[in-house]
C-alpha positions in Angstrom: 53.8 -16.2 56.1 56.6 -18.0 58.1 56.7 -21.5 59.1 56.8 -20.2 63.0 53.1 -17.9 62.0 52.1 -21.0 60.2 52.7 -23.0 63.3 51.5 -20.1 66.3 48.1 -21.0 64.8 47.3 -24.0 63.8 48.8 -24.2 67.5 45.7 -22.1 68.1 43.6 -23.3 66.4 44.0 -27.0 68.1 43.7 -25.2 71.1 40.6 -23.7 70.6 38.7 -27.0 69.6 40.4 -28.3 73.0 37.9 -25.8 74.6 34.8 -26.9 72.9 35.3 -30.8 73.4 36.4 -29.3 77.3 33.4 -27.3 77.9 30.9 -30.2 75.9 32.3 -32.8 78.3 31.8 -30.4 80.8 35.8 -30.4 83.0 36.3 -27.7 85.5 36.1 -24.6 84.1 40.0 -23.6 85.1 40.8 -26.1 83.0 38.7 -24.1 79.9 40.5 -20.7 81.1 43.6 -22.0 80.7 43.1 -23.5 77.1 41.1 -20.7 75.9 44.1 -18.4 77.5 46.8 -20.1 76.0 45.0 -20.5 72.8 44.6 -16.7 71.8 47.4 -15.4 72.8 49.4 -18.7 70.2 46.4 -17.7 67.5 47.4 -13.7 68.2 51.1 -14.2 68.4 50.1 -15.9 65.0 48.4 -12.7 63.4 51.0 -10.8 64.7 54.3 -12.6 63.5 52.6 -12.1 59.5 51.7 -8.6 60.1 54.9 -8.0 61.4 54.2 -6.1 64.4 56.5 -9.0 66.3 59.7 -10.2 65.0 
């Protein structure tokens, strides 16, 4: 596991928490979707780096 993988996963989880919080606060759907996509991309990139698929 590299440092960048760890950072990507932590940021992805942080953004996922933001999605949950924004949903509960009834924020606009566009903001929630954008945050969810960013979270998914960070988590996916972190996992791919750990697996050695994306370097």
